C-alpha positions in Angstrom: 124.6 124.7 84.4 128.1 123.3 85.2 129.0 121.3 88.5 131.7 123.2 90.5 134.9 120.6 91.2 133.4 119.7 94.2 129.8 119.9 93.3 126.7 119.1 91.5 124.4 120.5 88.9 120.4 120.0 89.6 117.6 119.9 87.0 114.5 119.6 88.3 111.1 118.3 85.9 107.6 118.0 86.7 105.5 115.1 86.0 101.6 113.9 86.0 100.2 111.1 85.0 96.5 109.3 85.3 96.3 105.6 86.3 94.5 103.3 83.7 92.1 102.5 86.5 91.7 104.0 90.5 92.6 102.1 93.2 90.4 102.2 96.1 91.8 101.9 99.2 91.0 102.9 103.1 92.6 106.3 102.8 90.6 107.0 99.9 90.7 107.0 95.8 94.2 106.9 94.2 93.4 108.2 90.6 96.8 110.5 89.7 100.8 110.4 90.5 102.3 113.9 90.6 106.0 114.7 91.5 109.4 115.9 90.4 112.0 114.1 88.2 116.0 115.2 89.6 119.0 115.0 87.1 122.1 115.1 89.1 125.4 115.7 87.5 128.6 116.0 89.2 132.0 118.0 87.8 133.0 114.8 85.8 130.1 114.7 83.8 128.3 111.4 85.8 124.7 111.6 86.3 122.3 109.9 88.6 118.6 110.1 88.6 115.6 110.7 91.3 112.3 111.1 91.7 110.4 112.6 94.5 106.3 112.0 94.2 104.4 111.9 97.7 101.9 109.3 97.9 99.0 111.1 99.6 95.6 111.5 99.0 93.1 114.8 99.3 94.1 117.9 101.0 97.1 115.9 102.3 98.3 115.3 98.7 97.9 119.0 98.0 100.0 119.7 101.1 102.7 117.4 100.6 103.5 118.6 97.2 103.6 122.0 98.2 106.4 121.0 100.6 108.4 119.4 98.0 108.0 122.5 95.3 108.9 125.0 97.9 112.0 123.0 98.8 112.8 122.3 95.7 112.4 125.9 94.3 114.8 127.1 96.8 117.4 124.6 96.3 119.0 126.4 93.4 121.2 124.9 90.1 124.2 123.8 92.0 124.9 122.2 95.6 127.9 120.9 97.1 128.1 117.1 97.9 127.8 118.2 101.9 124.8 120.5 101.4 122.9 117.7 99.4 123.9 115.2 102.3 122.6 117.6 105.2 119.3 118.2 103.0 118.8 114.2 102.7 119.3 114.0 106.2 117.3 117.1 107.5 114.4 115.9 109.3 112.2 118.7 107.9 112.6 117.7 104.3 110.0 115.6 102.4 111.0 112.1 102.2 110.0 111.8 98.9 112.5 114.7 98.1 115.5 112.7 100.2 114.6 109.8 98.1 115.5 111.6 94.9 118.4 113.0 96.1 120.1 109.8 98.0 119.2 107.7 94.7 120.5 110.2 92.4 123.6 110.3 94.5 123.7 106.4 94.9 123.7 106.6 90.9 126.4 108.8 90.8 128.9 107.0 93.2 128.2 103.9 91.4 126.3 101.9 94.3 123.6 100.9 91.6 123.6 101.0 88.1 126.0 100.4 85.5 129.0 100.9 87.7 127.8 98.2 90.3 126.8 95.6 87.8 123.6 96.9 86.3 119.9 97.2 87.5 118.4 94.1 88.6 115.0 93.0 86.8 112.3 92.5 89.5 111.0 89.2 90.6 107.3 88.0 90.0 105.1 90.4 91.6 102.1 89.7 93.7 98.6 90.4 92.2 96.8 93.2 93.4 92.9 92.4 93.9 90.3 95.1 93.5 88.5 96.2 96.8 85.0 94.8 97.6 83.1 92.1 95.4 85.3 92.7 92.2 87.9 91.1 93.7 86.2 87.4 93.3 85.6 88.2 89.8 89.3 89.1 89.4 90.6 85.9 91.2 88.4 83.9 89.1 90.3 84.9 86.1 93.9 84.7 87.8 96.2 81.9 87.5 96.1 80.7 91.4 99.1 78.1 91.3 101.7 79.4 93.7 100.4 82.9 93.1 100.3 85.5 95.9 97.1 88.0 96.1 96.9 90.9 98.0 93.4 92.2 99.0 92.4 95.7 100.0 89.9 95.7 103.0 88.2 98.2 105.6 86.6 99.9 102.2 83.2 98.4 102.6 81.0 97.5 105.8 82.9 94.8 107.3 80.2 92.2 107.1 80.1 92.5 103.3 83.7 92.3 103.2 83.8 89.5 105.5 81.4 87.6 103.3 83.8 88.4 100.1 86.5 87.0 102.2 84.6 83.7 102.1 84.0 83.6 98.5 87.7 84.6 98.1 88.7 81.3 100.2 86.5 79.3 98.4 88.3 79.8 95.0 91.9 80.3 96.5 94.2 77.7 95.3 95.7 75.8 98.2 99.4 76.8 96.8 98.5 80.5 96.5 99.0 82.9 99.4 96.5 85.7 100.7 97.5 89.3 102.1 95.1 91.4 103.5 95.7 95.0 103.5 93.5 97.2 105.9 95.6 100.6 105.5 95.5 101.0 109.5 91.7 101.4 109.6 90.4 98.6 111.4 89.8 99.0 115.2 90.9 96.1 117.5 87.6 94.4 117.7 87.4 94.3 113.8 90.6 93.1 113.6 90.4 90.7 116.5 87.2 89.2 114.7 89.5 88.6 111.2 92.3 87.1 113.1 89.9 84.5 114.8 88.8 83.6 111.5 92.2 83.4 109.8 94.5 82.4 112.4 94.5 78.8 111.2 94.3 79.3 107.5 97.4 78.3 105.8 96.9 80.5 102.9 97.2 83.9 104.9 100.7 85.5 104.4 99.9 88.5 106.9 97.9 91.0 107.8 98.8 94.6 106.6 98.4 97.3 108.7 95.5 96.2 110.4 95.3 98.7 113.0 96.1 102.4 113.4 99.9 103.2 112.8 99.9 104.4 116.4 98.5 101.4 118.0 101.7 99.7 118.5 100.4 97.8 121.5 97.5 96.8 119.5 99.9 95.6 116.6 102.4 93.5 118.9 99.1 91.7 120.6 97.8 91.0 117.1 101.3 89.7 115.9 101.0 86.8 118.5 97.8 85.5 117.2 98.7 85.5 113.2 101.5 87.2 110.8 101.4 91.3 110.9 103.3 93.4 108.7 103.6 97.3 109.0 103.3 99.6 106.5 101.8 103.1 107.6 103.5 102.7 111.0 106.8 102.5 109.5 106.5 106.0 107.7 104.8 107.4 111.1 107.5 106.1 113.1 110.8 105.5 111.4 112.2 104.2 114.2 110.3 100.8 114.3 112.2 99.6 111.0 115.0 98.7 113.6 112.6 97.3 116.3 109.7 95.3 114.5 110.5 91.8 114.1 107.8 90.4 111.9 107.4 91.6 108.0 107.9 95.1 107.1 106.6 96.7 104.0 108.7 98.9 102.5 108.2 101.5 99.8 111.5 102.9 99.2 110.2 106.2 97.3 108.3 107.2 100.4 110.9 106.6 103.3 113.5 109.0 102.3 117.3 108.4 101.0 117.2 104.4 99.8 121.0 103.9 100.4 120.5 102.3 104.0 117.5 100.2 102.4 120.2 99.2 99.5 122.5 98.3 102.1 120.2 96.3 104.5 119.1 94.0 101.3 122.2 93.7 100.4 123.2 92.3 103.5 120.5 89.8 103.6 118.2 91.6 106.1 115.3 89.2 106.3 111.4 90.1 106.5 111.2 92.9 104.0 109.0 93.2 101.3 109.0 95.9 98.6 105.7 98.0 97.2 104.8 100.3 94.7 103.8 103.8 95.1 103.2 103.8 91.2 106.5 105.3 90.3 107.6 106.4 86.9 110.6 104.2 85.1 113.4 106.2 87.4 111.8 105.4 90.7 110.4 101.7 89.4 114.2 101.2 88.7 114.8 101.3 92.2 111.9 99.3 93.5 112.4 96.5 91.0 116.3 96.4 92.1 115.6 96.2 95.8 112.9 94.0 95.2 115.4 91.6 93.3 118.0 91.8 96.4 114.9 91.0 98.7 114.4 87.5 96.6 117.6 86.9 96.6 117.7 87.3 100.8 116.8 84.6 103.4 113.2 85.1 103.2 112.0 85.7 99.8 108.6 87.1 99.1 106.7 88.5 95.8 106.9 92.2 95.9 103.8 94.6 95.4 104.4 96.0 92.0 100.6 96.0 91.5 100.9 94.7 87.6 98.1 96.1 85.6 97.5 99.1 87.6 100.0 101.2 86.3 100.1 103.1 82.8 102.5 102.1 79.9 104.6 104.4 77.9 108.1 106.2 77.8 107.6 107.7 81.3 107.5 104.4 82.3 110.8 103.3 80.7 113.8 101.8 82.3 115.7 104.3 80.0 115.7 107.4 82.6 116.5 110.0 79.5 113.3 108.8 77.7 111.3 109.5 81.2 113.0 112.7 81.4 111.9 113.8 78.0 108.5 112.3 78.2 107.6 114.6 81.3 108.5 117.4 79.2 
């Protein structure tokens, strides 16, 4: 399909891959990723690439994938710019699909990629520890130094995790950072107990989404005691991206059009940290590029790229054409 003079041709290709080891979170077990790749071409032959892969689990995953698939099937092979921009802005369009469209348009327009000086390489990532007691063994085999570690909590009974915390703190180097991610599954009492233990701990970088996404009052009160980073709350209430004054964990591939985030990081917006949704090489280019911009900003922080948790191979190449062919 050839694009019209003011339009774009669209091609989609489904992909699926299995994580080399499942990730256990408070939401459940993440073992595979599925989605669609987008190749967008304008009338001059300039190509932009996108990826649409909602990050959900269980029944929610099936529903999210169905919504993306239905929208993609209804798009047709060619759209004008006005149609594409309207889709990206439409509230009913899945955020993962809006990311794919916005990412592809940004590349066609030269906001990223070769026309903008090339894709930036990612800075050093935080290390993702497994849930439960396995975190202690993983930490024992890690170089602590000035490294940042992220640990998933609210997975096992609280008393067990509190015991593991003490073991981690005993083994954590004095220059290391620790992030704790409850994925919104603590209640206020539990979060308060952890805050009591950690409020004077200099190696705690933050608690990530300690309370339910909608408990803004509880989150604000907790943030008066120690650093709190929002994640799921930003997905449920995107307006918080403009008002939350502490750290924000941003997953570009899950929050829609990436162009506003690109502009914000280029302008030096503070206290944003980039995190993976286990993307293919097409989505990963964006994540790494944005993480590099964050690292060059006023509040650099190690991105959450989960090294060692994603597969290798051509589907994860930095060359989007290789990614496209690998999904066939």
